[in-house]
C-alpha positions, 0 to 999 in steps of 0.5 A: 500500500502507498500513500501520502502522510495524514495529518496527526489528529491525536497525540502520537502513542509515545506521548501518553501519560499512561505507563507502558504496563496497562492497568486492570481497568484499562484492559477491561475498557479495551476489551469492551471495545474490541481492542487487543491487549495481547496477541501472538505474532507470526513467529508464535511469540506472545506480545503484550500491547503497551498501554500507550498504544491501547490509549491511542486506539481507544482515543480513536474510538472516542474513549478517553483513557489517558488517565486513570480517572478517564478510564474509570469514567469511560468504563462507567459510560459503557456499562449503561450504554445499551440501557440508554437506547430503546433499541439497538441500532442494528440487528444482523441475523442468519435466515435460520437463526431465531434470537431475541431483542431487548427493548429499554423503556421507562419502567412500567410502560407497555410496548408493542414491537413489529417488523416492517419487511422490505416489501412493506408488510408488517409482522408483530413480534411476541414478547418473551416471558423473561424478567430483567431487573430495572436499572436507574440510568441518568436519574430515571428508572429504566426497564427491559422487555425482551421480544423474539425475532423468529427464524425464517424471515425473508432475506433482506433489509427490514426494520424493527419498530417499538412503540411506547408512551407516545414514542417510536424507536426503530432498529435496522434488521438484516436477514442474511443467508446461512451460506452463500451457495456455489453457483450450480455451474461451478459445483461439478466443473471448476472454473479457470480464468485470468487475473490482470492489473487493468491499468497496466494492460494497454492496447493500441487504442488505450489512452496511456493505460488500460480501460473498460474497452480493453477489459472487454477485449481481454474477456472476449479473447480469454473466453472464446480462445483460452476457455476462461470463465472469469477475468479478475481485475484490480480494484477499479475504485475512484482516485483523485479527480485532479493530478497527482493521481494516487497510483495504488488501486488499493488506496482509493479516494472512495470504494463505492465509486469507479475511477473514470480513468477506465472510460473509453472516450470513443465508446460514449454514444454522445461522441456522435453529436460533437461539432467538427471543431470539438471532434478535431480537438478531441482527436488531438487529445487522443493522439497525445494520449496514445503516445503514452502507451510507449512510456516505460511507466504508467503516467496516470497524471498525463492520461487523466489530463487528456481524458478529462479535457476530452470528457468535458467536451462530450459531457456538454453534448445533448443526450437522447430522451432515452439516455437522459431518462437512464442517466436520471434514473442512475442518479436517483438510484445512487442518491445522496452518496453520489451527490456527496462524492461528486461534490467532493470532486468539484471542491477538490478541483476548485480548492485542491486535495488538502481539505485543511486548505478548503474554506472551514465551512466546507469541511463538513459535508452536511453543512448548509454552506456545502449545499450552497456551494454545490449549487454554485458548482452545479455544472461540475457536480453534474459532470462528476455524476455523469462520469460515474454513469458512463464508466458503470455503463462501460463496465456493464458492457464488458460483463455482457461481452464476457458472458457472450464469450462463454464465461460462466462468471465474467468479471471478478472485481476487487475490493480494497481494504480501505480509502485514502485518509484525505479522500471523498469517503474520509470527507463524506463518511467521516463519522464512520471512520476512525481518526488518529490511526491508520490501517496496516499489518503487523510484521510477517515473514514477507515484510518483517517491519510491518506495514502502514497502509495510510488508511483510516479504518471503519469505526466498528461502533459507528458502523453499527450506529449507521446500520451498516448502510455505508458498507452495504452501499459500497458492496452494491456498487462493486457487485453491480457488474460482476460475477464475483468479488475478491475481498482484499485482506478479508481477515480485516472483517474480523480484526484489523491492525490499527497503528496510532499516529506517530507509531511504527507499523509494528507498534499497533494492535488489533481491533475486533469487528462484528464479523458475523454482521460484516460477513453476513451482509457481504453474503447477502449482497453477493447472493442478490447479485448472483456473485461468488466471493473470494476472501484474500485470507493470507498473512497472520490468520487466526486458526478458526477464521478460515473455517468460519469463512468456509461455513458461510460459503466464502472462498479462500485464496491459495497461493502455490508458494504458500501452500505448505504443511507448517506443522510437519516441516513446511513441505509443500502440500500435495495438490489433492490437499488444497481447499475446494472452496478457494481461488488457487493461483501460482502468484499474486500481485504482491509477489513477482510474476512467476518467472521473476520469482524463480529468479528471486528478484523479490529478494534482490529488491527487498535487499536494495530497499532495506526491508530484510531483517536478516542477511541476503545470504540467509534469505537466498538460502531460505528461498532456494530451499523452499523453491527446491521443495516445490521443484521436488514435488513437481518431479515426483508427480511427473510434471518436470524433468531434471533439465527443465527450463524456467518455462517448463517449470512455469508450465508445470506449476500451473499444471499442478493447479489443475490437479487441485480440487479448487473451484477457481484456478487463475493465471496472471496475465503477467505470466501469460506475457512472460513478465518478470518485474514486481508489480508492488512491493508491500511496505514501500511508497516512493522507494519503488514504482508500485502500481506503475509497471505496464505489462511487459515481456521477458525483455522488459519492454511493454507488451500491448494487448494485441501482442498478448493475443498473438502470443503462442506462449500465452495459449500454451500456458493457458492450456495447462488449466 
């Protein structure tokens, strides 16, 4: 992950007056908010989290804990927290689950409770014969009544209401599938597909980076000629609307909306209404943009400057009545979320990326000043709304092409872990995001200093208070034109590594989330979209998490290099031992393409960047040993000769995947092109050109999509699956 620094919004961890040894009360407060006070690291060592880290994380959750008095006061507040609300803000259940819900009201009052279902019908809830002693809260006596929520309610988003003493309280009720079932088309016939970084996959008609039209071309070729069933792409989330554009697709400004960089300008129907002068100007922009295909690194800034100028020309053109109705329907469906995003884009274009430099009254998305300024910038706001309509339509077209080519799933989109700390979501959803901390990962064997991804995490308490609406809306957009969704770092839906401002990545701690709610809502929205879900469950994972995901029908991720029996010497497992419910691949975007991995280019790069915690000789020896184990497995299964070339080895590695029970098997487009260069080196920012490498061949020279489609090697490798 890469990104710019974020302004410190709370004292860094090392300035807290609390000593490093957490008190009993501090531990109790931390656990009440899901903040870990201890954990086991990647080497199996027990780690006690220092009090300074705990205090900083609690501050980000709105819990003062810098002194013993503050800790005691915060504890007193949470002990009565539930009794201050008539109903909890949200209740998430599975379809076969029966449960109860407490209702808090003035002691002695009667209450009626019912559920309003999505279809508008109502069902009364029965009270349970259960006595709970009343409690004095804020000077008044409060009672608790318990009502049964039965199993078998329809899947969906419903509302529980409680009426008493002339008042009504409501609670969002989400009924989720017990399990996300595998599509019937996959149950007996595993699917293979290709995986690509779309921006890197340029064609002769690209404007300096791959776009939705290139994605459609790849899908048609892979489906019709390679027999592929899916195309897995990097996150297509939106970046900044003005340069400099963040290169990492995993550090977007929002996860709900799409980057207009992926628009193919020439495919917009309103192109036909351009005047001769405007058409000549647009062609001038296109000619300049196509020349960007020859540069060695992706230049998003240059590409967007040209594309933005061209798109503004097209935006001014009239739309047919049918197209106008379609656009207005899109805006109505997306609602205030789209308006807020477009407003942020217009403000960023007008005032710059740093929100701190905006007029003070515009820093609150809900202020009257924002509404007034939005009206003044109405044309720009409409432009940014229109861009979303255009790019979504082009991705829907790519999905149609994928299905027409014979693909069973088509596009599989990728969901990033979080968002940029000064982006659209940080502005529009600020109440749902924690301040003063960033998301990252603790030290592991592949990045032994830990990682800081520069992203503000969801606040689990606020997400629940909002009824998980921001999470739901994000999922619906990403799933709209998809046959599947890969969730990056899905273990973050269980616990996430929070790093206080001013601390090193390894000085953070874990914060728990309501995984039942988050996984359940993910399964519900995927079920409604008819999509599969793949969880990237690599790294430090608690032993029970993968079993839980499998029970809920969420696929895992199996990378061939990592599939080892660590309880018995770390030997590679046999292909028959792979999980069935997973996406199995040889490599991933955080590792080099397979040719580069065999040549240990990742060891060289980590050494150059100072990311190793032991000598390069030790790292090489360890890597040689691990690769030798894989090679021995290939030879023992008759897949590799003693005098095999690297190409033979790459082919054998992919052939091994075809022997696994995995329902999904993927080949990287980088491997199809024989690329060797690393796409992303975790734990770095400007030290390496992460996410800026175009697709290249074995000689390091850029490869266009048309070249790839003529490659004999690509066809040969694809046949292995």
